[in-house]
Structures are given as structure tokens and as C-alpha cells.
C-alpha positions in Angstrom: 82.5 58.6 208.4 81.3 55.9 210.7 81.4 56.3 214.5 84.1 54.4 216.3 83.5 52.9 219.8 85.8 53.6 222.7 86.2 52.7 226.3 83.5 54.5 228.4 85.9 54.8 231.3 89.0 56.3 229.7 87.8 57.0 226.1 90.6 55.1 224.5 89.8 53.5 221.2 89.2 49.7 221.4 91.5 47.3 219.6 90.3 44.7 217.1 89.3 42.4 219.9 87.1 45.1 221.5 89.7 45.5 224.3 90.7 48.7 225.9 94.5 48.9 225.8 94.6 51.3 228.7 92.1 49.6 231.1 92.7 46.0 229.9 88.9 45.5 229.7 87.4 43.5 226.9 83.8 44.5 226.0 81.4 42.0 224.8 78.9 41.8 222.0 75.8 39.8 222.9 72.8 39.3 220.6 73.9 42.3 218.5 74.2 44.7 221.5 77.5 45.9 222.8 77.7 45.8 226.6 79.5 48.8 228.1 78.1 48.6 231.7 80.6 47.3 234.2 79.0 44.9 236.8 79.2 47.7 239.4 77.4 50.2 237.1 74.9 47.6 236.0 74.0 46.9 239.6 73.3 50.6 240.1 70.5 50.4 237.6 69.0 47.1 238.7 66.1 48.6 240.6 65.3 51.1 237.9 65.4 48.5 235.1 63.2 46.1 237.0 60.6 48.7 237.8 60.7 50.2 234.3 60.2 46.8 232.7 57.4 46.0 235.0 55.5 49.1 234.1 56.2 48.9 230.4 55.2 45.3 230.0 52.1 45.9 232.0 51.2 48.8 229.7 51.6 46.6 226.7 54.7 48.1 225.0 56.3 46.1 222.1 55.2 43.5 219.6 56.3 40.3 218.0 55.8 41.9 214.6 58.7 43.5 212.9 56.3 45.8 211.0 55.3 47.4 214.3 58.8 48.6 215.0 59.6 49.7 211.4 56.4 51.8 211.3 57.3 53.9 214.3 56.8 56.7 215.0 54.5 57.3 212.0 52.2 54.4 212.7 51.4 52.5 215.9 50.3 49.2 214.5 49.4 48.0 218.0 46.8 50.8 218.3 47.6 51.1 222.0 49.5 54.5 222.0 48.3 56.4 219.0 48.3 59.8 220.6 51.8 59.4 222.1 53.2 58.3 218.8 51.4 61.1 217.0 53.3 63.5 219.3 56.6 61.8 218.7 56.1 61.7 215.0 55.7 65.5 214.9 58.9 65.8 216.9 60.7 63.4 214.6 59.6 65.3 211.4 60.7 68.6 213.0 64.1 67.0 213.7 64.5 65.8 210.1 63.8 69.3 208.8 66.5 70.8 211.1 69.3 68.3 210.2 68.6 68.2 206.5 69.6 65.3 204.1 73.4 65.4 204.6 74.9 62.3 206.1 75.5 62.7 209.8 77.1 60.7 212.6 74.3 60.5 215.2 74.0 59.3 218.8 70.5 58.2 219.8 70.6 58.5 223.6 67.7 56.8 225.4 67.1 54.8 222.2 64.6 52.4 223.7 63.6 49.9 221.0 65.7 51.7 218.4 63.0 53.3 216.3 64.8 56.6 215.8 68.1 54.9 215.1 66.4 52.8 212.4 64.6 55.7 210.8 67.9 57.7 210.6 69.9 54.7 209.5 67.5 54.0 206.6 68.0 57.7 205.5 71.8 57.1 205.3 73.0 58.4 208.6 75.6 56.5 210.8 73.9 55.9 214.1 74.7 54.5 217.5 71.7 53.6 219.7 72.5 53.9 223.4 70.3 52.8 226.3 70.6 50.7 229.4 67.6 48.6 228.5 68.3 45.5 226.4 64.8 44.0 226.5 63.8 42.4 223.2 60.3 43.9 223.3 61.0 47.4 224.5 64.8 47.8 224.6 67.9 47.5 222.4 67.2 43.8 221.8 64.4 44.9 219.4 67.1 45.9 216.9 66.7 42.4 215.4 63.4 43.6 213.8 65.1 46.3 211.6 66.5 46.0 208.1 68.8 49.0 208.2 72.1 48.8 210.2 73.0 50.7 213.2 75.2 50.1 216.3 73.4 49.2 219.5 75.3 49.8 222.8 74.2 49.3 226.4 75.7 52.3 228.2 74.8 55.2 230.3 74.4 58.9 229.4 77.3 60.0 231.7 79.8 57.4 230.4 79.4 57.2 226.7 81.5 54.6 224.8 83.0 57.0 222.3 86.2 59.1 222.0 86.0 62.9 221.8 84.4 64.9 219.1 82.9 62.2 216.9 79.2 63.0 216.7 77.6 65.5 214.4 74.3 65.2 216.3 73.5 63.9 219.8 69.8 63.3 220.3 68.2 62.8 223.7 65.2 60.7 222.5 62.5 61.2 225.0 65.2 60.6 227.6 67.0 63.7 229.0 64.6 63.8 231.9 65.9 60.5 233.1 69.3 62.1 233.7 70.2 62.4 237.4 72.3 65.5 236.7 71.6 67.6 233.6 74.9 69.4 233.7 77.0 66.2 234.0 74.9 64.5 231.2 75.2 67.4 228.8 78.9 67.9 229.6 79.4 64.3 228.4 77.3 65.0 225.3 79.6 68.0 224.6 82.7 65.8 224.9 81.6 63.5 222.2 80.1 66.2 220.0 82.1 67.5 217.0 83.0 71.2 217.1 80.1 72.3 214.9 77.8 69.5 216.0 74.4 69.9 217.6 72.4 68.5 220.5 68.7 67.8 220.1 66.3 67.2 223.0 63.1 65.5 221.9 60.0 64.7 223.9 61.1 65.5 227.4 58.3 67.3 229.4 58.8 71.0 229.9 56.7 72.9 232.4 56.4 76.7 232.8 57.7 76.4 236.4 59.0 73.9 238.9 55.6 74.1 240.7 53.8 72.3 237.9 56.7 69.9 237.3 56.8 68.9 241.0 53.0 68.4 241.0 53.5 66.0 238.0 56.2 64.1 239.9 54.0 63.8 242.9 51.0 62.6 240.8 53.2 60.0 239.1 54.6 58.6 242.3 51.1 58.2 243.8 49.9 56.6 240.6 52.7 54.0 240.5 52.4 53.3 244.2 48.7 52.6 243.8 49.1 50.3 240.8 52.5 48.6 241.4 53.4 49.1 245.0 56.5 51.2 244.2 57.0 54.9 243.4 59.3 54.2 240.4 62.1 56.2 242.0 64.8 53.6 241.4 66.8 56.3 239.6 67.0 59.8 241.0 65.9 61.3 237.7 65.4 65.0 237.1 61.9 64.2 235.6 61.2 67.4 233.7 62.6 70.7 232.2 61.7 74.3 232.7 62.7 77.3 230.6 64.8 78.5 233.6 66.6 75.2 233.9 67.4 75.3 230.2 68.7 78.8 230.4 70.9 78.0 233.5 72.4 74.9 231.8 73.1 77.0 228.7 75.0 79.6 230.7 76.9 77.0 232.7 78.1 75.0 229.7 78.2 77.6 227.0 75.3 76.2 224.9 73.0 78.4 222.8 69.5 76.9 222.7 66.8 77.2 220.1 63.4 76.1 221.3 60.9 75.0 218.6 57.3 74.4 219.5 55.8 72.3 216.6 52.1 72.7 215.9 50.4 69.6 217.3 46.8 70.6 216.6 44.3 72.9 218.2 43.3 70.5 220.9 46.9 70.6 222.0 47.0 74.4 221.9 43.9 74.7 224.2 45.0 72.1 226.8 46.5 74.6 229.2 43.4 76.8 229.1 41.1 73.8 229.8 43.4 72.7 232.7 43.1 76.1 234.3 39.4 76.3 233.7 38.9 72.9 235.4 41.4 73.7 238.2 43.9 71.1 237.2 47.7 71.1 236.9 48.9 72.8 233.7 50.1 70.0 231.4 53.6 69.7 230.0 54.7 70.9 226.6 57.2 68.8 224.5 59.3 71.2 222.5 62.1 70.3 220.2 65.2 71.9 221.8 68.3 72.4 219.7 71.7 73.3 221.2 75.1 74.2 219.9 78.3 75.6 221.4 78.0 79.4 221.9 
């Protein structure tokens, strides 16, 4: 039932030495994290990783306490991001209701510190956590704090280290909006997805139109430029979703989508109305989006 790792370049299964027989590349396991980025691909992410870590460390993400990581997303023991984790907890509970209790093979894409992988692993699922960040406070290096096993792999969305058709569930964990090309990223997700498997998109911002999404991106760039001296555009990310984009992707790739909007409280419901009343940009929603082959 467990997921088997493969070469991200040619998708050939690795031998017992973690070597690709076709490419003659041996992949390394360092501090519990498999490294599937070639030097060339790692260099492509250098600026993004440096800027991302600068911002996250400045904002105070992470902890030295294992209990902090094991409590996420239900409890933020740091007390710094209670509202954000409240939103993510609701998305997580919605996901659990949709997948049910049966054991699944799950890819956690954009796993960050691995909280979702841990929560699914402790419920009996076979999980691979994938991210490019290996930081011990806020990346895959934080896996040392968990007491349920899962595989951690440094890899990119568009070059996943798996052979075809293995995953029952591919979860973009607050991460699809970091993709530089939604069609390419989701095409790769479909490649590793089992025939009857599903894709889940959690906690990516969705705007009613590109106008509001573009305004958010502009605000974000000005904010980072003012605070850090860079606009945080080291990766040409897509930044947000819209209903139109989701529909277009579905038609292009043959994916049927179900969009679930969990109830997040009345204050959340009235946010768009307050924004319009005050003349501000309409805020994003964060639906749980489920997809399967049409």
C-alpha cells in the first residue's frame, strides 16, 4: 500500500541504493529528507527560498517545541497566527470528511513543516510530504518533531519523485498558488494520481475576478518592498485562483471540480460586504476544491 519513490526526471523506480537505473543518478537522504532537486533546479529556486525564509523568520513562524507542530492546525501554541490556523483547521476538517477513514496513499504538496502529513499519517494514511523548503523551523526539516512516520522529499510540483498512478489523493496544501503554470502542475498531479484518485486544493486564495486578485498581488509587492526591500517575486507564481481559471483548467485537463465553501463564521461571511462599504478590495475566499477525472 505504501508509496514508492521514483526518479523525478524519468519516473523510473529507484533501486535499493536510491539510484535511478535509467539516469544513473543516486538520490540522497539527508536528516530524514530525500533530496530530489538537481543542482540546476535547486539554483532556480535560490532567490525564492532566500526571500521566503527571510519573511517567514521575520514573521515568527516555527517553534523549538514539538508540541507546537503536533498541535497544528487545531491549536497554535505560539499564539501568533490563531486566525490563520483557525481557517486552516476548518479546511482540514472538511478534507477529512471528504476522504473518509479508509487508508489512502496521499501526496502532501507544499507540505511546509509537515503538519498535514503528520495528521494524516497518525490517522493511518501513507503520506509523502513534498516541498522545496527544508528549513528545520518552517520546512521539511521540522519532521523531526513528529511521532508518526511519513516520507519527506525535497522536490518541485512539476517534477514529482513518483512513478505513474500511485496516489489516491494529491493535496495542494495552501500551495497551488505558488505554481508558475497551473496546467503543467496539475498535469503532473494527474500523472501520479490513481485512476479513481482525487485532487484537493486547500487554502489557496480565490477571488471573484482577476481584478481583485491583481490588486492583491500589487498590494503584496508594495508591502514586501517597503518592509524587506524586495517584492518577493523570486518565483513567477500564479498567486491566486478565480472561478474562471478553475473552469478553464478543468476543461483543458478533463477534471471535474467540486467547490466546497466551509462555514467559517459570520464575521467571515460579512467580510466582502464590509470591504465594499469601506471602499476596499474584496477579500479572497479559501474554498476546499476537489477534483477528479471527468
